[in-house]
C-alpha positions in Angstrom: 0.0 0.0 0.0 0.9 3.6 -0.5 3.1 4.9 2.5 4.4 1.4 3.5 7.8 1.7 5.2 10.3 -0.4 3.2 13.5 0.1 5.1 15.4 2.6 7.2 18.8 4.2 6.6 21.1 5.3 9.3 24.2 7.5 8.9 26.8 8.4 11.6 28.7 11.6 12.0 31.8 11.8 14.3 31.2 15.5 15.0 29.6 16.8 18.2 26.1 15.5 18.1 24.9 18.6 20.0 25.9 20.9 17.1 24.7 21.3 13.5 28.0 19.6 12.5 26.3 16.3 13.2 22.7 17.3 12.3 21.9 14.9 9.4 19.3 15.1 6.7 18.6 12.3 4.1 17.7 12.5 0.4 17.3 10.1 -2.6 19.8 11.1 -5.3 19.0 8.4 -7.8 16.6 5.5 -8.5 17.5 2.6 -10.8 15.5 1.7 -12.8 13.3 4.7 -13.3 10.2 2.8 -14.5 7.3 2.6 -14.1 7.9 5.9 -12.2 11.1 7.8 -11.4 9.8 8.4 -7.9 8.7 5.0 -6.6 10.0 5.8 -3.0 10.4 8.7 -0.6 12.9 8.9 2.3 12.0 10.8 5.5 14.7 13.5 5.6 15.1 13.3 9.4 14.4 9.6 10.2 15.8 8.0 7.2 12.7 5.8 6.6 12.1 4.8 3.0 8.4 4.5 2.1 6.4 3.8 -1.0 4.8 6.8 -2.7 3.1 5.2 -5.7 -0.2 3.4 -6.2 -0.1 -0.4 -5.4 -1.0 -0.9 -9.1 2.4 0.4 -10.1 4.2 -1.7 -7.5 3.5 -4.8 -9.5 6.4 -7.3 -9.7 5.0 -8.9 -12.9 4.9 -5.5 -14.7 8.4 -4.4 -13.8 11.5 -4.8 -15.9 13.2 -6.1 -12.8 12.0 -6.7 -9.3 15.0 -5.0 -7.9 15.4 -1.2 -7.3 18.6 0.5 -6.2 18.4 3.9 -4.5 21.5 6.1 -4.0 20.9 7.8 -0.6 22.7 10.9 0.5 23.2 12.0 4.1 24.2 15.6 4.6 25.2 17.3 7.9 24.6 21.0 8.8 20.9 20.1 8.6 21.1 19.6 4.9 22.3 23.0 4.1 24.5 23.5 1.0 27.6 24.0 3.2 27.1 20.5 4.8 29.3 17.5 4.2 27.8 14.5 2.5 28.1 10.7 2.5 26.2 8.3 0.2 25.1 4.7 0.3 23.0 2.4 -1.9 19.7 1.0 -0.7 18.7 -2.2 -2.5 14.9 -3.0 -2.5 13.6 -6.4 -3.8 10.0 -6.6 -4.7 8.7 -10.0 -3.4 6.0 -11.9 -5.2 2.5 -12.2 -3.9 -0.1 -14.7 -5.3 -2.0 -12.0 -7.2 -2.4 -13.9 -10.5 -4.5 -17.1 -10.6 -3.3 -19.9 -12.9 -5.2 -20.0 -16.2 -5.6 -22.9 -18.7 -4.2 -22.2 -22.1 -7.3 -23.7 -23.7 -10.9 -24.2 -22.5 -11.1 -27.7 -23.9 -8.5 -30.4 -24.3 -8.8 -33.7 -26.3 -7.4 -37.1 -25.5 -7.7 -40.6 -27.0 -7.0 -43.8 -25.1 -7.4 -47.5 -25.9 -9.6 -49.5 -23.6 -7.7 -51.7 -21.1 -4.7 -49.3 -21.0 -3.4 -47.2 -18.1 -1.0 -44.3 -18.0 -0.8 -40.5 -18.9 -3.1 -39.6 -21.7 -2.8 -35.8 -22.0 -0.9 -32.9 -20.4 -2.9 -29.8 -19.5 -1.1 -26.6 -19.9 -1.6 -23.5 -17.8 -0.1 -20.0 -17.5 0.7 -18.1 -14.3 2.4 -14.7 -14.1 3.6 -15.2 -10.5 7.2 -16.1 -9.6 8.0 -19.6 -11.0 9.0 -22.3 -8.5 7.1 -20.6 -5.7 3.8 -21.7 -4.1 2.2 -18.7 -5.9 3.1 -20.3 -9.2 2.9 -24.1 -8.6 -0.4 -25.5 -9.8 -2.7 -28.0 -8.0 -5.2 -29.8 -10.3 -8.5 -31.3 -9.2 -11.1 -33.3 -11.2 -14.4 -31.8 -10.1 -16.8 -33.7 -12.4 -17.0 -36.8 -14.7 -15.0 -39.2 -12.6 -17.5 -41.2 -10.6 -15.6 -44.5 -11.0 -12.3 -42.9 -10.0 -10.8 -44.1 -13.3 -8.8 -40.9 -13.8 -6.2 -39.1 -11.7 -4.3 -35.9 -12.3 -0.9 -34.9 -10.9 1.3 -31.8 -11.4 4.5 -32.1 -13.4 7.0 -30.3 -11.1 9.2 -29.1 -13.9 6.6 -27.7 -16.3 3.6 -27.1 -14.0 1.4 -29.0 -16.4 -1.4 -31.3 -15.3 -0.7 -34.9 -16.2 -4.1 -36.6 -16.6 -3.8 -40.4 -16.3 -6.1 -43.4 -16.6 -5.6 -45.5 -13.4 -8.4 -48.0 -13.9 -8.7 -49.5 -17.4 -11.6 -48.1 -19.4 -14.2 -50.3 -21.1 -15.3 -49.3 -24.6 -18.4 -51.4 -24.3 -19.6 -49.5 -21.2 -18.7 -46.0 -22.4 -16.8 -44.8 -25.5 -16.6 -41.2 -24.3 -15.8 -39.4 -21.1 -16.0 -35.7 -20.2 -14.0 -34.4 -17.3 -14.2 -30.9 -15.7 -10.9 -29.9 -14.1 -10.0 -26.9 -12.0 -6.5 -25.5 -11.3 -5.4 -23.6 -8.2 -2.1 -22.5 -6.6 -0.5 -24.1 -3.6 -0.6 -20.7 -1.9 -3.9 -18.9 -1.4 -4.6 -15.9 -3.6 -4.4 -12.5 -2.0 -7.9 -11.3 -0.7 -8.8 -9.1 -3.6 -8.0 -11.7 -6.2 -10.3 -14.6 -7.2 -10.2 -17.7 -9.5 -12.0 -17.0 -12.7 -13.5 -19.1 -15.5 -10.1 -19.6 -17.1 -9.1 -21.7 -14.0 -11.3 -24.5 -15.2 -11.2 -26.6 -18.4 -12.9 -29.5 -20.0 -11.2 -32.7 -21.2 -13.0 -34.8 -23.9 -11.7 -38.4 -23.8 -12.4 -40.9 -26.6 -12.0 -44.6 -25.8 -10.9 -46.8 -28.7 -12.2 -50.3 -29.0 -9.7 -53.2 -28.6 -10.3 -56.9 -29.2 -10.3 -58.3 -25.6 -9.8 -61.9 -24.7 -12.8 -64.0 -23.6 -13.4 -64.3 -19.9 -14.2 -67.6 -18.1 -17.0 -67.6 -15.5 -16.2 -68.5 -12.8 -12.4 -68.4 -12.8 -11.0 -70.5 -11.3 -13.5 -73.3 -11.9 -13.8 -76.1 -9.2 -15.4 -79.6 -9.4 -15.1 -82.7 -7.3 -14.8 -86.2 -8.8 -13.9 -89.7 -7.7 -10.5 -90.9 -8.9 -10.7 -93.9 -11.4 -13.9 -92.6 -13.0 -14.3 -94.2 -16.5 -12.4 -92.8 -19.4 -14.8 -90.5 -21.4 -16.5 -89.2 -18.3 -17.7 -85.6 -18.4 -15.9 -83.4 -15.8 -17.6 -80.1 -16.4 -18.7 -77.7 -19.2 -16.9 -74.4 -19.1 -18.4 -71.0 -19.9 -16.5 -68.1 -21.4 -18.0 -64.9 -22.8 -16.5 -62.3 -25.1 -16.4 -58.7 -23.6 -16.5 -57.3 -27.1 -20.3 -57.5 -27.2 -20.6 -55.2 -30.2 -18.4 -57.4 -32.4 -20.5 -60.6 -32.2 -17.5 -63.0 -32.2 -17.4 -66.8 -31.8 -15.3 -68.6 -29.2 -13.3 -71.9 -29.5 -11.8 -73.8 -26.6 -8.5 -75.7 -26.3 -6.4 -77.4 -23.6 -3.5 -75.1 -22.5 -1.8 -77.1 -19.6 -2.8 -80.6 -18.7 0.2 -81.9 -16.8 -0.9 -85.6 -16.6 -2.6 -85.7 -20.0 -5.9 -86.7 -18.5 -8.3 -84.3 -20.1 -9.8 -83.0 -23.4 -12.2 -80.2 -24.2 -14.8 -79.9 -26.9 -13.6 -76.9 -29.0 -17.2 -75.7 -29.7 -19.3 -76.2 -26.5 -16.5 -76.3 -23.9 -17.3 -79.7 -22.4 -14.3 -81.2 -20.6 -14.0 -85.0 -20.6 -11.4 -87.6 -19.4 -9.0 -89.3 -21.8 -7.3 -91.3 -19.0 -7.9 -92.6 -15.5 -7.7 -89.9 -12.9 -5.4 -90.9 -10.1 -5.4 -89.1 -6.8 -2.0 -90.6 -5.9 -0.4 -89.1 -9.0 2.6 -86.8 -8.5 0.6 -84.2 -10.6 -2.0 -84.0 -7.8 -1.3 -81.6 -5.0 -3.3 -81.9 -1.8 -5.9 -84.0 -3.6 -6.4 -81.3 -6.3 -5.5 -81.6 -10.0 -5.1 -78.3 -11.8 -5.4 -77.8 -15.6 -5.6 -74.6 -17.7 -7.8 -74.0 -20.8 -7.9 -71.4 -23.5 -10.9 -69.6 -25.0 -10.0 -68.0 -28.3 -12.2 -65.5 -30.1 -12.6 -64.9 -33.8 -11.2 -61.4 -33.8 -8.5 -60.1 -36.1 -6.1 -60.7 -34.5 -7.7 -63.3 -32.2 -7.7 -62.6 -28.5 -7.2 -65.3 -25.8 -8.5 -65.8 -22.3 -7.2 -68.4 -19.8 -9.3 -70.4 -17.4 -8.1 -72.5 -14.5 -9.8 -75.8 -13.5 -9.3 -77.3 -10.1 -10.5 -81.0 -9.8 -10.7 -82.2 -6.2 -10.2 -86.0 -6.4 -12.0 -88.2 -3.9 -10.1 -91.3 -2.8 -11.0 -94.8 -4.0 -9.3 -97.9 -2.5 -7.1 -98.6 -5.5 -3.7 -99.2 -3.8 -2.6 -102.3 -1.9 -0.7 -101.7 1.3 3.1 -102.1 1.2 5.2 -103.8 3.8 8.6 -102.7 5.2 11.3 -103.8 5.8 11.5 -106.7 3.4 14.8 -108.1 4.8 15.6 -109.2 8.4 18.7 -110.9 9.9 19.0 -113.1 13.0 21.7 -115.2 14.7 21.3 -118.9 14.6 21.8 -119.1 18.3 19.8 -116.0 19.2 18.2 -115.9 22.6 15.7 -113.2 21.5 13.6 -114.7 18.8 11.7 -111.5 18.0 13.1 -111.1 14.6 11.7 -107.8 13.2 8.9 -105.2 13.6 7.0 -104.9 10.3 5.2 -101.7 9.2 2.6 -101.2 6.6 1.7 -98.1 4.6 -1.0 -97.3 2.0 -1.1 -94.4 -0.5 -4.9 -94.2 -0.1 -6.7 -92.1 2.5 -8.8 -93.2 5.4 -10.9 -95.3 5.6 -9.0 -97.1 2.9 -5.8 -97.6 4.8 -5.2 -98.8 8.4 -6.0 -100.6 10.6 -4.1 -103.3 8.7 -4.5 -107.0 9.0 -1.3 -109.0 9.1 -1.3 -112.7 8.5 1.2 -115.5 7.8 0.5 -117.9 5.0 -0.6 -121.3 6.4 2.4 -123.4 7.6 2.0 -127.0 6.8 3.0 -129.8 9.1 3.2 -130.2 12.9 6.3 -128.1 13.3 5.6 -124.4 13.0 8.6 -122.2 12.5 7.3 -118.6 13.1 4.4 -116.5 14.0 3.3 -112.9 13.6 1.8 -110.7 16.3 -0.1 -107.5 15.6 1.3 -104.6 17.7 -1.1 -101.8 16.6 -3.0 -100.6 13.5 0.1 -100.3 11.3 2.7 -102.6 12.8 3.3 -106.2 13.6 6.1 -108.4 14.9 7.6 -111.6 13.4 8.7 -114.0 16.1 10.6 -117.3 15.6 9.3 -120.2 17.5 12.8 -121.9 17.6 16.3 -121.3 16.5 16.9 -122.1 12.8 19.9 -123.3 11.0 22.0 -120.9 9.0 20.2 -120.3 5.8 17.9 -117.9 3.8 14.2 -118.2 4.5 11.3 -116.5 2.7 8.4 -115.9 5.1 5.1 -115.4 3.2 3.0 -112.6 4.7 -0.2 -111.0 3.6 -1.3 -107.5 4.7 -4.9 -106.3 4.1 -6.2 -102.7 4.4 -9.6 -101.6 5.7 -11.1 -100.4 2.5 -14.4 -101.6 1.1 -13.7 -103.9 -0.6 -10.4 -104.5 1.1 -7.2 -105.0 -0.8 -4.5 -107.5 0.1 -0.8 -107.6 -0.7 0.8 -111.0 -0.6 4.5 -110.5 -0.1 7.5 -112.2 1.4 9.9 -111.3 4.2 13.4 -112.4 3.4 15.0 -113.8 6.7 18.7 -114.5 6.8 19.8 -116.8 9.7 23.5 -116.0 10.2 26.3 -117.4 12.4 27.3 -115.0 15.1 30.7 -115.2 16.8 32.3 -112.6 19.1 29.5 -110.1 18.4 30.1 -110.4 14.6 27.4 -111.6 12.3 28.4 -113.7 9.3 25.6 -114.1 6.7 27.8 -115.3 3.8 27.8 -118.9 2.4 24.3 -119.6 3.7 22.7 -122.9 2.8 20.2 -123.2 0.0 16.8 -121.4 0.3 14.6 -122.8 3.1 10.9 -122.3 3.5 10.6 -124.6 6.5 11.8 -128.1 7.3 8.2 -129.3 7.5 7.5 -128.0 3.9 10.6 -129.9 2.6 9.6 -133.1 4.3 6.1 -132.7 3.0 7.4 -132.3 -0.6 9.6 -135.4 -0.3 6.7 -137.4 1.1 4.5 -136.3 -1.8 7.1 -137.4 -4.4 7.5 -140.8 -2.6 3.7 -141.4 -2.9 3.7 -140.6 -6.6 6.5 -143.0 -7.2 4.7 -145.9 -5.6 1.0 -145.8 -6.3 
């Protein structure tokens, strides 16, 4: 405002301050530059205060050649009379910026084109602002005030150019809307001074045209889930998939194909999407994870070029009793003079799930003759113990054992436990050079008796 004190000048005189020899008066000798007025400032001759003496309209930083004024100030003693001595100094006055110019769009309407399904910057909005660059009075803040109900667009300020970068942040769908109109306003970081307001030029319209793109078909639902028993017959229908083309205005057809079928169990009808089996589904396959088999299928439209969608199928396989239990270990060793005739603890396992696994039933094949050589005792649902009934001669014996699971119907595994009877001396077991294979002495005697009978009818 007119009369604002800008700064104060002070001069010192070494003469007696009680005399006119030190009575000082101040004056402006020169102002640089001299525009827009050669007398922008006045200095109080007695106090040295420099004040503005022009209308605030002239003290406009944006209208000046330079925002810096230099005043040559003279101090004269003897009360300013001509006979006084003088000293001079330069007063430098910088005109600071105030936010007295709102930003204004360079156009009332901007145009942008974007392909559906694409994100990123689509147009830069340009503004002009006469305030000091790189200050809060110049830096722009953009806001979308209309046309963005789905929050598909965002706008940010480019810090170097002050432009508004309008971006698509949620892909647009041509089939829903091919055109969008946004109303955008721009303001400064700093508030405008009280007598300045934002005008119509601080708002602009952006017309956005969405271009159609051939989009891939979409499976519904995705992923798809189904539950089937393993071992269902080859050719069984697993499921019929459903894929639709988002390009509803193009009236395209869809064909289906297998993309990833790790075990090679499945096929799909290319026209109607029916998935069937080409092999037996096996829950115990290494391609099945946590009872779930996963395959991928493609839906391909007839566009130019064609577009593809991918669907995921999860088949949960229910267990069927299709695995016999296995026995471990299959080899045991014992000394021919052992005092402890508990030969080995056998365990059984089954790849199936309950109730098609344990409890297992352990049995020895029937031993012929009066002299039984061994027996088997069940310890729990999964383990049994083989016990010799007497010491045996050094030899290899095959003990026939059957183990049966609890499935319905149950499955039985007939196997053999190889028993090596070894000589043991000084805590060393020698199993080499064993006699010929023995089943049991009673079985050998029975075979010899049978041969004898056949020779003499």
